[in-house]
mmCIF file of the N, C-alpha and C atoms, coordinates in Angstrom:
data_MODEL
# 
_entry.id   MODEL 
# 
loop_
_atom_site.group_PDB 
_atom_site.id 
_atom_site.type_symbol 
_atom_site.label_atom_id 
_atom_site.label_alt_id 
_atom_site.label_comp_id 
_atom_site.label_asym_id 
_atom_site.label_entity_id 
_atom_site.label_seq_id 
_atom_site.pdbx_PDB_ins_code 
_atom_site.Cartn_x 
_atom_site.Cartn_y 
_atom_site.Cartn_z 
_atom_site.occupancy 
_atom_site.B_iso_or_equiv 
_atom_site.pdbx_formal_charge 
_atom_site.auth_seq_id 
_atom_site.auth_comp_id 
_atom_site.auth_asym_id 
_atom_site.auth_atom_id 
_atom_site.pdbx_PDB_model_num 
ATOM 1   N N  . MET A 1 1  ? 23.762  -19.513 -10.765 1.00 0.00 ? 1  MET A N  1 
ATOM 2   C CA . MET A 1 1  ? 22.860  -20.066 -9.773  1.00 0.00 ? 1  MET A CA 1 
ATOM 3   C C  . MET A 1 1  ? 22.753  -19.079 -8.607  1.00 0.00 ? 1  MET A C  1 
ATOM 4   N N  . VAL A 1 2  ? 21.563  -18.909 -8.069  1.00 0.00 ? 2  VAL A N  1 
ATOM 5   C CA . VAL A 1 2  ? 21.317  -18.017 -6.945  1.00 0.00 ? 2  VAL A CA 1 
ATOM 6   C C  . VAL A 1 2  ? 21.449  -18.807 -5.659  1.00 0.00 ? 2  VAL A C  1 
ATOM 7   N N  . ASP A 1 3  ? 22.295  -18.286 -4.745  1.00 0.00 ? 3  ASP A N  1 
ATOM 8   C CA . ASP A 1 3  ? 22.414  -18.996 -3.469  1.00 0.00 ? 3  ASP A CA 1 
ATOM 9   C C  . ASP A 1 3  ? 21.313  -18.543 -2.522  1.00 0.00 ? 3  ASP A C  1 
ATOM 10  N N  . SER A 1 4  ? 21.064  -19.329 -1.514  1.00 0.00 ? 4  SER A N  1 
ATOM 11  C CA . SER A 1 4  ? 19.954  -19.044 -0.609  1.00 0.00 ? 4  SER A CA 1 
ATOM 12  C C  . SER A 1 4  ? 20.170  -17.764 0.188   1.00 0.00 ? 4  SER A C  1 
ATOM 13  N N  . GLN A 1 5  ? 21.426  -17.407 0.456   1.00 0.00 ? 5  GLN A N  1 
ATOM 14  C CA . GLN A 1 5  ? 21.702  -16.196 1.227   1.00 0.00 ? 5  GLN A CA 1 
ATOM 15  C C  . GLN A 1 5  ? 21.279  -14.943 0.463   1.00 0.00 ? 5  GLN A C  1 
ATOM 16  N N  . SER A 1 6  ? 21.481  -14.920 -0.842  1.00 0.00 ? 6  SER A N  1 
ATOM 17  C CA . SER A 1 6  ? 21.116  -13.745 -1.628  1.00 0.00 ? 6  SER A CA 1 
ATOM 18  C C  . SER A 1 6  ? 19.604  -13.584 -1.721  1.00 0.00 ? 6  SER A C  1 
ATOM 19  N N  . TYR A 1 7  ? 18.863  -14.620 -1.440  1.00 0.00 ? 7  TYR A N  1 
ATOM 20  C CA . TYR A 1 7  ? 17.406  -14.547 -1.435  1.00 0.00 ? 7  TYR A CA 1 
ATOM 21  C C  . TYR A 1 7  ? 16.865  -14.294 -0.035  1.00 0.00 ? 7  TYR A C  1 
ATOM 22  N N  . PHE A 1 8  ? 17.307  -15.062 0.931   1.00 0.00 ? 8  PHE A N  1 
ATOM 23  C CA . PHE A 1 8  ? 16.715  -15.011 2.258   1.00 0.00 ? 8  PHE A CA 1 
ATOM 24  C C  . PHE A 1 8  ? 17.141  -13.801 3.080   1.00 0.00 ? 8  PHE A C  1 
ATOM 25  N N  . LEU A 1 9  ? 18.347  -13.298 2.890   1.00 0.00 ? 9  LEU A N  1 
ATOM 26  C CA . LEU A 1 9  ? 18.792  -12.149 3.673   1.00 0.00 ? 9  LEU A CA 1 
ATOM 27  C C  . LEU A 1 9  ? 17.953  -10.906 3.386   1.00 0.00 ? 9  LEU A C  1 
ATOM 28  N N  . PRO A 1 10 ? 17.743  -10.519 2.112   1.00 0.00 ? 10 PRO A N  1 
ATOM 29  C CA . PRO A 1 10 ? 16.866  -9.371  1.858   1.00 0.00 ? 10 PRO A CA 1 
ATOM 30  C C  . PRO A 1 10 ? 15.428  -9.617  2.332   1.00 0.00 ? 10 PRO A C  1 
ATOM 31  N N  . LEU A 1 11 ? 14.944  -10.841 2.199   1.00 0.00 ? 11 LEU A N  1 
ATOM 32  C CA . LEU A 1 11 ? 13.602  -11.171 2.654   1.00 0.00 ? 11 LEU A CA 1 
ATOM 33  C C  . LEU A 1 11 ? 13.491  -11.004 4.163   1.00 0.00 ? 11 LEU A C  1 
ATOM 34  N N  . PHE A 1 12 ? 14.476  -11.481 4.898   1.00 0.00 ? 12 PHE A N  1 
ATOM 35  C CA . PHE A 1 12 ? 14.498  -11.357 6.347   1.00 0.00 ? 12 PHE A CA 1 
ATOM 36  C C  . PHE A 1 12 ? 14.542  -9.889  6.761   1.00 0.00 ? 12 PHE A C  1 
ATOM 37  N N  . CYS A 1 13 ? 15.377  -9.090  6.108   1.00 0.00 ? 13 CYS A N  1 
ATOM 38  C CA . CYS A 1 13 ? 15.479  -7.659  6.424   1.00 0.00 ? 13 CYS A CA 1 
ATOM 39  C C  . CYS A 1 13 ? 14.160  -6.938  6.142   1.00 0.00 ? 13 CYS A C  1 
ATOM 40  N N  . THR A 1 14 ? 13.522  -7.285  5.051   1.00 0.00 ? 14 THR A N  1 
ATOM 41  C CA . THR A 1 14 ? 12.235  -6.683  4.715   1.00 0.00 ? 14 THR A CA 1 
ATOM 42  C C  . THR A 1 14 ? 11.188  -7.015  5.764   1.00 0.00 ? 14 THR A C  1 
ATOM 43  N N  . GLU A 1 15 ? 11.162  -8.238  6.242   1.00 0.00 ? 15 GLU A N  1 
ATOM 44  C CA . GLU A 1 15 ? 10.201  -8.635  7.272   1.00 0.00 ? 15 GLU A CA 1 
ATOM 45  C C  . GLU A 1 15 ? 10.425  -7.849  8.560   1.00 0.00 ? 15 GLU A C  1 
ATOM 46  N N  . ILE A 1 16 ? 11.663  -7.617  8.926   1.00 0.00 ? 16 ILE A N  1 
ATOM 47  C CA . ILE A 1 16 ? 11.958  -6.856  10.136  1.00 0.00 ? 16 ILE A CA 1 
ATOM 48  C C  . ILE A 1 16 ? 11.518  -5.402  9.978   1.00 0.00 ? 16 ILE A C  1 
ATOM 49  N N  . ILE A 1 17 ? 11.817  -4.807  8.835   1.00 0.00 ? 17 ILE A N  1 
ATOM 50  C CA . ILE A 1 17 ? 11.453  -3.406  8.598   1.00 0.00 ? 17 ILE A CA 1 
ATOM 51  C C  . ILE A 1 17 ? 9.943   -3.239  8.613   1.00 0.00 ? 17 ILE A C  1 
ATOM 52  N N  . PHE A 1 18 ? 9.212   -4.097  7.922   1.00 0.00 ? 18 PHE A N  1 
ATOM 53  C CA . PHE A 1 18 ? 7.769   -3.940  7.826   1.00 0.00 ? 18 PHE A CA 1 
ATOM 54  C C  . PHE A 1 18 ? 7.036   -4.367  9.084   1.00 0.00 ? 18 PHE A C  1 
ATOM 55  N N  . ARG A 1 19 ? 7.698   -5.087  9.961   1.00 0.00 ? 19 ARG A N  1 
ATOM 56  C CA . ARG A 1 19 ? 7.084   -5.447  11.230  1.00 0.00 ? 19 ARG A CA 1 
ATOM 57  C C  . ARG A 1 19 ? 6.926   -4.202  12.113  1.00 0.00 ? 19 ARG A C  1 
ATOM 58  N N  . THR A 1 20 ? 7.828   -3.242  11.954  1.00 0.00 ? 20 THR A N  1 
ATOM 59  C CA . THR A 1 20 ? 7.808   -2.030  12.775  1.00 0.00 ? 20 THR A CA 1 
ATOM 60  C C  . THR A 1 20 ? 7.277   -0.824  12.018  1.00 0.00 ? 20 THR A C  1 
ATOM 61  N N  . SER A 1 21 ? 6.982   -0.979  10.753  1.00 0.00 ? 21 SER A N  1 
ATOM 62  C CA . SER A 1 21 ? 6.518   0.130   9.927   1.00 0.00 ? 21 SER A CA 1 
ATOM 63  C C  . SER A 1 21 ? 5.151   -0.191  9.339   1.00 0.00 ? 21 SER A C  1 
ATOM 64  N N  . LEU A 1 22 ? 4.414   0.863   9.033   1.00 0.00 ? 22 LEU A N  1 
ATOM 65  C CA . LEU A 1 22 ? 3.117   0.694   8.387   1.00 0.00 ? 22 LEU A CA 1 
ATOM 66  C C  . LEU A 1 22 ? 3.271   1.064   6.918   1.00 0.00 ? 22 LEU A C  1 
ATOM 67  N N  . LEU A 1 23 ? 2.931   0.146   6.047   1.00 0.00 ? 23 LEU A N  1 
ATOM 68  C CA . LEU A 1 23 ? 3.064   0.355   4.620   1.00 0.00 ? 23 LEU A CA 1 
ATOM 69  C C  . LEU A 1 23 ? 1.730   0.834   4.056   1.00 0.00 ? 23 LEU A C  1 
ATOM 70  N N  . TYR A 1 24 ? 1.739   1.992   3.399   1.00 0.00 ? 24 TYR A N  1 
ATOM 71  C CA . TYR A 1 24 ? 0.546   2.537   2.768   1.00 0.00 ? 24 TYR A CA 1 
ATOM 72  C C  . TYR A 1 24 ? 0.575   2.226   1.277   1.00 0.00 ? 24 TYR A C  1 
ATOM 73  N N  . ILE A 1 25 ? -0.593  2.022   0.699   1.00 0.00 ? 25 ILE A N  1 
ATOM 74  C CA . ILE A 1 25 ? -0.734  1.818   -0.734  1.00 0.00 ? 25 ILE A CA 1 
ATOM 75  C C  . ILE A 1 25 ? -1.123  3.167   -1.330  1.00 0.00 ? 25 ILE A C  1 
ATOM 76  N N  . ALA A 1 26 ? -0.305  3.692   -2.228  1.00 0.00 ? 26 ALA A N  1 
ATOM 77  C CA . ALA A 1 26 ? -0.602  4.975   -2.865  1.00 0.00 ? 26 ALA A CA 1 
ATOM 78  C C  . ALA A 1 26 ? -1.414  4.740   -4.128  1.00 0.00 ? 26 ALA A C  1 
ATOM 79  N N  . ILE A 1 27 ? -2.537  5.456   -4.228  1.00 0.00 ? 27 ILE A N  1 
ATOM 80  C CA . ILE A 1 27 ? -3.382  5.355   -5.423  1.00 0.00 ? 27 ILE A CA 1 
ATOM 81  C C  . ILE A 1 27 ? -3.748  6.764   -5.896  1.00 0.00 ? 27 ILE A C  1 
ATOM 82  N N  . SER A 1 28 ? -4.031  6.883   -7.159  1.00 0.00 ? 28 SER A N  1 
ATOM 83  C CA . SER A 1 28 ? -4.377  8.192   -7.707  1.00 0.00 ? 28 SER A CA 1 
ATOM 84  C C  . SER A 1 28 ? -5.785  8.601   -7.263  1.00 0.00 ? 28 SER A C  1 
ATOM 85  N N  . LYS A 1 29 ? -6.020  9.897   -7.295  1.00 0.00 ? 29 LYS A N  1 
ATOM 86  C CA . LYS A 1 29 ? -7.333  10.444  -6.944  1.00 0.00 ? 29 LYS A CA 1 
ATOM 87  C C  . LYS A 1 29 ? -8.406  9.892   -7.876  1.00 0.00 ? 29 LYS A C  1 
ATOM 88  N N  . VAL A 1 30 ? -8.068  9.769   -9.147  1.00 0.00 ? 30 VAL A N  1 
ATOM 89  C CA . VAL A 1 30 ? -9.017  9.241   -10.134 1.00 0.00 ? 30 VAL A CA 1 
ATOM 90  C C  . VAL A 1 30 ? -9.372  7.790   -9.816  1.00 0.00 ? 30 VAL A C  1 
ATOM 91  N N  . ALA A 1 31 ? -8.367  6.971   -9.513  1.00 0.00 ? 31 ALA A N  1 
ATOM 92  C CA . ALA A 1 31 ? -8.624  5.564   -9.182  1.00 0.00 ? 31 ALA A CA 1 
ATOM 93  C C  . ALA A 1 31 ? -9.459  5.461   -7.918  1.00 0.00 ? 31 ALA A C  1 
ATOM 94  N N  . TYR A 1 32 ? -9.168  6.297   -6.938  1.00 0.00 ? 32 TYR A N  1 
ATOM 95  C CA . TYR A 1 32 ? -9.948  6.262   -5.703  1.00 0.00 ? 32 TYR A CA 1 
ATOM 96  C C  . TYR A 1 32 ? -11.409 6.610   -5.973  1.00 0.00 ? 32 TYR A C  1 
ATOM 97  N N  . ASN A 1 33 ? -11.642 7.684   -6.732  1.00 0.00 ? 33 ASN A N  1 
ATOM 98  C CA . ASN A 1 33 ? -13.019 8.140   -6.983  1.00 0.00 ? 33 ASN A CA 1 
ATOM 99  C C  . ASN A 1 33 ? -13.815 7.195   -7.870  1.00 0.00 ? 33 ASN A C  1 
ATOM 100 N N  . THR A 1 34 ? -13.131 6.424   -8.727  1.00 0.00 ? 34 THR A N  1 
ATOM 101 C CA . THR A 1 34 ? -13.869 5.548   -9.640  1.00 0.00 ? 34 THR A CA 1 
ATOM 102 C C  . THR A 1 34 ? -13.948 4.100   -9.175  1.00 0.00 ? 34 THR A C  1 
ATOM 103 N N  . PHE A 1 35 ? -12.942 3.642   -8.409  1.00 0.00 ? 35 PHE A N  1 
ATOM 104 C CA . PHE A 1 35 ? -12.901 2.235   -8.040  1.00 0.00 ? 35 PHE A CA 1 
ATOM 105 C C  . PHE A 1 35 ? -12.950 2.009   -6.533  1.00 0.00 ? 35 PHE A C  1 
ATOM 106 N N  . PHE A 1 36 ? -12.173 2.763   -5.797  1.00 0.00 ? 36 PHE A N  1 
ATOM 107 C CA . PHE A 1 36 ? -12.014 2.507   -4.371  1.00 0.00 ? 36 PHE A CA 1 
ATOM 108 C C  . PHE A 1 36 ? -13.184 2.995   -3.519  1.00 0.00 ? 36 PHE A C  1 
ATOM 109 N N  . THR A 1 37 ? -14.115 3.709   -4.100  1.00 0.00 ? 37 THR A N  1 
ATOM 110 C CA . THR A 1 37 ? -15.303 4.131   -3.351  1.00 0.00 ? 37 THR A CA 1 
ATOM 111 C C  . THR A 1 37 ? -16.458 3.134   -3.501  1.00 0.00 ? 37 THR A C  1 
ATOM 112 N N  . GLN A 1 38 ? -16.283 2.127   -4.344  1.00 0.00 ? 38 GLN A N  1 
ATOM 113 C CA . GLN A 1 38 ? -17.330 1.117   -4.511  1.00 0.00 ? 38 GLN A CA 1 
ATOM 114 C C  . GLN A 1 38 ? -17.446 0.280   -3.234  1.00 0.00 ? 38 GLN A C  1 
ATOM 115 N N  . ASP A 1 39 ? -18.646 -0.163  -2.940  1.00 0.00 ? 39 ASP A N  1 
ATOM 116 C CA . ASP A 1 39 ? -18.907 -0.909  -1.707  1.00 0.00 ? 39 ASP A CA 1 
ATOM 117 C C  . ASP A 1 39 ? -18.016 -2.141  -1.552  1.00 0.00 ? 39 ASP A C  1 
ATOM 118 N N  . ILE A 1 40 ? -17.885 -2.930  -2.614  1.00 0.00 ? 40 ILE A N  1 
ATOM 119 C CA . ILE A 1 40 ? -17.105 -4.163  -2.516  1.00 0.00 ? 40 ILE A CA 1 
ATOM 120 C C  . ILE A 1 40 ? -15.638 -3.856  -2.237  1.00 0.00 ? 40 ILE A C  1 
ATOM 121 N N  . THR A 1 41 ? -15.106 -2.811  -2.868  1.00 0.00 ? 41 THR A N  1 
ATOM 122 C CA . THR A 1 41 ? -13.717 -2.427  -2.638  1.00 0.00 ? 41 THR A CA 1 
ATOM 123 C C  . THR A 1 41 ? -13.527 -1.945  -1.206  1.00 0.00 ? 41 THR A C  1 
ATOM 124 N N  . GLN A 1 42 ? -14.485 -1.180  -0.695  1.00 0.00 ? 42 GLN A N  1 
ATOM 125 C CA . GLN A 1 42 ? -14.410 -0.703  0.689   1.00 0.00 ? 42 GLN A CA 1 
ATOM 126 C C  . GLN A 1 42 ? -14.442 -1.878  1.671   1.00 0.00 ? 42 GLN A C  1 
ATOM 127 N N  . LEU A 1 43 ? -15.249 -2.894  1.375   1.00 0.00 ? 43 LEU A N  1 
ATOM 128 C CA . LEU A 1 43 ? -15.289 -4.080  2.235   1.00 0.00 ? 43 LEU A CA 1 
ATOM 129 C C  . LEU A 1 43 ? -13.934 -4.804  2.267   1.00 0.00 ? 43 LEU A C  1 
ATOM 130 N N  . ILE A 1 44 ? -13.301 -4.920  1.102   1.00 0.00 ? 44 ILE A N  1 
ATOM 131 C CA . ILE A 1 44 ? -11.997 -5.579  1.022   1.00 0.00 ? 44 ILE A CA 1 
ATOM 132 C C  . ILE A 1 44 ? -10.946 -4.784  1.785   1.00 0.00 ? 44 ILE A C  1 
ATOM 133 N N  . LEU A 1 45 ? -10.930 -3.472  1.597   1.00 0.00 ? 45 LEU A N  1 
ATOM 134 C CA . LEU A 1 45 ? -9.967  -2.621  2.302   1.00 0.00 ? 45 LEU A CA 1 
ATOM 135 C C  . LEU A 1 45 ? -10.157 -2.721  3.814   1.00 0.00 ? 45 LEU A C  1 
ATOM 136 N N  . HIS A 1 46 ? -11.395 -2.715  4.239   1.00 0.00 ? 46 HIS A N  1 
ATOM 137 C CA . HIS A 1 46 ? -11.685 -2.801  5.671   1.00 0.00 ? 46 HIS A CA 1 
ATOM 138 C C  . HIS A 1 46 ? -11.313 -4.182  6.227   1.00 0.00 ? 46 HIS A C  1 
ATOM 139 N N  . LYS A 1 47 ? -11.681 -5.226  5.512   1.00 0.00 ? 47 LYS A N  1 
ATOM 140 C CA . LYS A 1 47 ? -11.393 -6.587  5.981   1.00 0.00 ? 47 LYS A CA 1 
ATOM 141 C C  . LYS A 1 47 ? -9.900  -6.827  6.145   1.00 0.00 ? 47 LYS A C  1 
ATOM 142 N N  . HIS A 1 48 ? -9.108  -6.341  5.209   1.00 0.00 ? 48 HIS A N  1 
ATOM 143 C CA . HIS A 1 48 ? -7.669  -6.581  5.230   1.00 0.00 ? 48 HIS A CA 1 
ATOM 144 C C  . HIS A 1 48 ? -6.893  -5.419  5.862   1.00 0.00 ? 48 HIS A C  1 
ATOM 145 N N  . GLN A 1 49 ? -7.624  -4.416  6.330   1.00 0.00 ? 49 GLN A N  1 
ATOM 146 C CA . GLN A 1 49 ? -7.027  -3.253  6.993   1.00 0.00 ? 49 GLN A CA 1 
ATOM 147 C C  . GLN A 1 49 ? -5.879  -2.674  6.179   1.00 0.00 ? 49 GLN A C  1 
ATOM 148 N N  . LEU A 1 50 ? -6.175  -2.368  4.924   1.00 0.00 ? 50 LEU A N  1 
ATOM 149 C CA . LEU A 1 50 ? -5.167  -1.816  4.028   1.00 0.00 ? 50 LEU A CA 1 
ATOM 150 C C  . LEU A 1 50 ? -5.209  -0.292  4.067   1.00 0.00 ? 50 LEU A C  1 
ATOM 151 N N  . PRO A 1 51 ? -4.176  0.327   4.615   1.00 0.00 ? 51 PRO A N  1 
ATOM 152 C CA . PRO A 1 51 ? -4.137  1.784   4.627   1.00 0.00 ? 51 PRO A CA 1 
ATOM 153 C C  . PRO A 1 51 ? -3.728  2.319   3.258   1.00 0.00 ? 51 PRO A C  1 
ATOM 154 N N  . ILE A 1 52 ? -4.369  3.393   2.826   1.00 0.00 ? 52 ILE A N  1 
ATOM 155 C CA . ILE A 1 52 ? -4.060  3.950   1.508   1.00 0.00 ? 52 ILE A CA 1 
ATOM 156 C C  . ILE A 1 52 ? -3.818  5.450   1.605   1.00 0.00 ? 52 ILE A C  1 
ATOM 157 N N  . ILE A 1 53 ? -3.080  5.946   0.626   1.00 0.00 ? 53 ILE A N  1 
ATOM 158 C CA . ILE A 1 53 ? -2.861  7.378   0.444   1.00 0.00 ? 53 ILE A CA 1 
ATOM 159 C C  . ILE A 1 53 ? -3.432  7.720   -0.919  1.00 0.00 ? 53 ILE A C  1 
ATOM 160 N N  . VAL A 1 54 ? -4.313  8.717   -0.953  1.00 0.00 ? 54 VAL A N  1 
ATOM 161 C CA . VAL A 1 54 ? -4.885  9.179   -2.213  1.00 0.00 ? 54 VAL A CA 1 
ATOM 162 C C  . VAL A 1 54 ? -4.031  10.354  -2.692  1.00 0.00 ? 54 VAL A C  1 
ATOM 163 N N  . VAL A 1 55 ? -3.511  10.241  -3.922  1.00 0.00 ? 55 VAL A N  1 
ATOM 164 C CA . VAL A 1 55 ? -2.564  11.221  -4.445  1.00 0.00 ? 55 VAL A CA 1 
ATOM 165 C C  . VAL A 1 55 ? -3.107  11.861  -5.713  1.00 0.00 ? 55 VAL A C  1 
ATOM 166 N N  . ASP A 1 56 ? -2.953  13.197  -5.808  1.00 0.00 ? 56 ASP A N  1 
ATOM 167 C CA . ASP A 1 56 ? -3.246  13.897  -7.052  1.00 0.00 ? 56 ASP A CA 1 
ATOM 168 C C  . ASP A 1 56 ? -1.987  13.809  -7.905  1.00 0.00 ? 56 ASP A C  1 
ATOM 169 N N  . ILE A 1 57 ? -2.042  13.052  -8.981  1.00 0.00 ? 57 ILE A N  1 
ATOM 170 C CA . ILE A 1 57 ? -0.876  12.779  -9.812  1.00 0.00 ? 57 ILE A CA 1 
ATOM 171 C C  . ILE A 1 57 ? -0.356  14.058  -10.473 1.00 0.00 ? 57 ILE A C  1 
ATOM 172 N N  . GLU A 1 58 ? -1.264  14.927  -10.898 1.00 0.00 ? 58 GLU A N  1 
ATOM 173 C CA . GLU A 1 58 ? -0.844  16.141  -11.604 1.00 0.00 ? 58 GLU A CA 1 
ATOM 174 C C  . GLU A 1 58 ? -0.090  17.108  -10.698 1.00 0.00 ? 58 GLU A C  1 
ATOM 175 N N  . THR A 1 59 ? -0.594  17.316  -9.476  1.00 0.00 ? 59 THR A N  1 
ATOM 176 C CA . THR A 1 59 ? 0.040   18.276  -8.572  1.00 0.00 ? 59 THR A CA 1 
ATOM 177 C C  . THR A 1 59 ? 1.032   17.612  -7.625  1.00 0.00 ? 59 THR A C  1 
ATOM 178 N N  . GLU A 1 60 ? 1.080   16.276  -7.640  1.00 0.00 ? 60 GLU A N  1 
ATOM 179 C CA . GLU A 1 60 ? 1.955   15.490  -6.779  1.00 0.00 ? 60 GLU A CA 1 
ATOM 180 C C  . GLU A 1 60 ? 1.693   15.780  -5.293  1.00 0.00 ? 60 GLU A C  1 
ATOM 181 N N  . GLU A 1 61 ? 0.412   15.948  -4.960  1.00 0.00 ? 61 GLU A N  1 
ATOM 182 C CA . GLU A 1 61 ? 0.019   16.216  -3.582  1.00 0.00 ? 61 GLU A CA 1 
ATOM 183 C C  . GLU A 1 61 ? -0.726  15.029  -3.002  1.00 0.00 ? 61 GLU A C  1 
ATOM 184 N N  . ILE A 1 62 ? -0.528  14.821  -1.715  1.00 0.00 ? 62 ILE A N  1 
ATOM 185 C CA . ILE A 1 62 ? -1.327  13.825  -0.995  1.00 0.00 ? 62 ILE A CA 1 
ATOM 186 C C  . ILE A 1 62 ? -2.654  14.480  -0.661  1.00 0.00 ? 62 ILE A C  1 
ATOM 187 N N  . MET A 1 63 ? -3.724  13.869  -1.114  1.00 0.00 ? 63 MET A N  1 
ATOM 188 C CA . MET A 1 63 ? -5.057  14.415  -0.910  1.00 0.00 ? 63 MET A CA 1 
ATOM 189 C C  . MET A 1 63 ? -5.698  13.875  0.367   1.00 0.00 ? 63 MET A C  1 
ATOM 190 N N  . GLN A 1 64 ? -5.403  12.602  0.685   1.00 0.00 ? 64 GLN A N  1 
ATOM 191 C CA . GLN A 1 64 ? -6.079  11.966  1.816   1.00 0.00 ? 64 GLN A CA 1 
ATOM 192 C C  . GLN A 1 64 ? -5.287  10.773  2.305   1.00 0.00 ? 64 GLN A C  1 
ATOM 193 N N  . TRP A 1 65 ? -5.203  10.637  3.636   1.00 0.00 ? 65 TRP A N  1 
ATOM 194 C CA . TRP A 1 65 ? -4.640  9.448   4.294   1.00 0.00 ? 65 TRP A CA 1 
ATOM 195 C C  . TRP A 1 65 ? -5.812  8.658   4.842   1.00 0.00 ? 65 TRP A C  1 
ATOM 196 N N  . ILE A 1 66 ? -5.902  7.382   4.512   1.00 0.00 ? 66 ILE A N  1 
ATOM 197 C CA . ILE A 1 66 ? -7.000  6.556   4.985   1.00 0.00 ? 66 ILE A CA 1 
ATOM 198 C C  . ILE A 1 66 ? -6.407  5.328   5.681   1.00 0.00 ? 66 ILE A C  1 
ATOM 199 N N  . ASN A 1 67 ? -6.639  5.224   6.983   1.00 0.00 ? 67 ASN A N  1 
ATOM 200 C CA . ASN A 1 67 ? -6.127  4.079   7.756   1.00 0.00 ? 67 ASN A CA 1 
ATOM 201 C C  . ASN A 1 67 ? -7.128  2.957   7.762   1.00 0.00 ? 67 ASN A C  1 
# 
């Protein structure tokens, strides 16, 4: 049986860390160029203010930071 402390303590710590940090969503360059440039996807990203990092998977380079 899982006790409540083993569940709530990590959850509480995560909330504190993410309250002071900005979490970026990493996506591949291919996914960005084929899906994330569509109008509806851009509206969702803007509405929810989701910051993303576009990554070239082959070269393991960050191509673009988008806030």
